[in-house]
C-alpha positions as CSV (number, residue, x, y, z in Angstrom):
1,M,8.4,-3.0,-3.7
2,P,7.3,-0.1,-1.5
3,G,5.4,-1.1,1.5
4,D,2.3,0.7,0.3
5,Y,1.5,-2.2,-2.2
6,S,1.4,-4.7,0.7
7,R,-0.4,-2.5,2.9
8,T,-3.1,-1.8,0.1
9,I,-3.5,-5.6,-0.3
10,N,-3.6,-6.5,3.6
11,S,-5.9,-3.4,4.7
12,G,-8.5,-3.7,2.0
13,A,-7.8,0.3,1.7
14,S,-7.7,1.7,-1.8
15,L,-4.2,2.9,-3.0
16,S,-5.4,6.5,-2.4
17,E,-6.4,5.9,1.2
18,V,-3.0,4.1,2.0
19,L,-0.8,6.8,0.3
20,R,-3.0,9.5,2.2
21,S,-2.7,7.8,5.5
22,S,0.7,6.0,5.6
23,F,2.8,7.2,2.6
24,A,2.0,10.9,2.2
25,R,5.3,11.6,0.5
26,C,4.4,9.1,-2.5
27,E,1.0,10.7,-3.2
28,P,2.3,12.6,-6.2
29,W,3.2,9.2,-7.8
30,E,-0.1,7.6,-7.3
31,A,-0.7,7.1,-10.9
32,E,2.8,5.7,-11.5
33,L,2.5,3.4,-8.5
34,K,-0.9,2.0,-9.7
35,R,1.0,1.0,-13.0
36,L,3.9,-0.4,-11.3
37,F,1.4,-2.5,-9.0
38,D,-0.6,-3.6,-12.1
39,A,2.5,-4.6,-13.9
40,Y,3.8,-6.5,-10.7
41,V,0.6,-8.4,-10.5
42,G,0.8,-9.2,-14.4
43,E,4.3,-10.4,-14.2
44,K,3.2,-12.7,-11.1
45,Q,0.5,-14.1,-13.1
46,S,2.5,-14.7,-16.2
47,Q,5.0,-16.7,-14.0
48,N,2.3,-18.6,-12.2
49,V,3.8,-17.3,-8.8
50,L,2.4,-16.1,-5.6
51,D,3.7,-13.6,-3.1
52,Y,3.2,-13.6,0.5
53,D,0.2,-11.1,0.2
54,D,-1.3,-13.4,-2.5
55,L,-1.2,-16.4,0.0
56,L,-2.9,-14.4,2.7
57,L,-5.5,-13.1,0.3
58,Y,-6.3,-16.3,-1.5
59,W,-6.3,-18.3,1.7
60,S,-8.9,-15.6,2.9
61,Q,-11.0,-16.0,0.0
62,T,-11.0,-19.9,0.2
63,V,-12.0,-20.1,3.7
64,S,-14.7,-17.3,3.1
65,E,-16.6,-19.8,0.8
66,P,-19.1,-21.4,3.2
67,A,-18.4,-25.2,2.0
68,L,-14.6,-24.8,1.6
69,G,-14.5,-23.0,5.1
70,R,-16.5,-25.7,7.0
71,E,-14.3,-28.3,5.3
72,I,-11.1,-26.8,6.1
73,G,-12.2,-25.7,9.5
74,A,-13.3,-29.2,10.3
75,R,-9.7,-30.4,10.0
76,F,-8.2,-28.3,12.8
77,D,-9.0,-27.8,16.5
78,H,-6.5,-25.0,17.0
79,V,-4.7,-22.5,15.0
80,L,-1.3,-21.2,16.5
81,V,-0.9,-17.4,15.7
82,D,2.8,-16.5,16.1
83,E,3.7,-12.8,16.6
84,Y,0.1,-11.4,16.7
85,Q,1.4,-8.0,17.3
86,D,2.6,-8.0,13.6
87,T,-0.6,-9.1,12.4
88,N,-2.4,-7.1,9.5
89,R,-6.1,-6.6,9.2
90,L,-6.4,-9.5,6.5
91,Q,-4.5,-11.9,8.9
92,A,-6.7,-10.8,11.8
93,R,-9.9,-11.9,9.8
94,F,-8.6,-15.4,10.0
95,C,-8.7,-15.5,13.8
96,S,-12.3,-14.1,13.8
97,E,-14.0,-16.3,11.2
């Protein structure tokens, strides 16, 4: 799967924005990529599996719920972040919340 799928999920940007800013050579295939991404998500759902991007997104959504965020946050004093220079925007939100 091209990096534009992952960048779209992790940046919160639209596919159009990601293609324009990072994958301009792929812009002519935006419609095809969208169909591919939709099929990929559908296949993951049909198999009840998650990829790394899903884990990050679902974690972010879980801890964004006030009650769940407080409950989970109360379990930890510290969070170790390894390889912070490779952190994407979605991961960085974990450190700021």
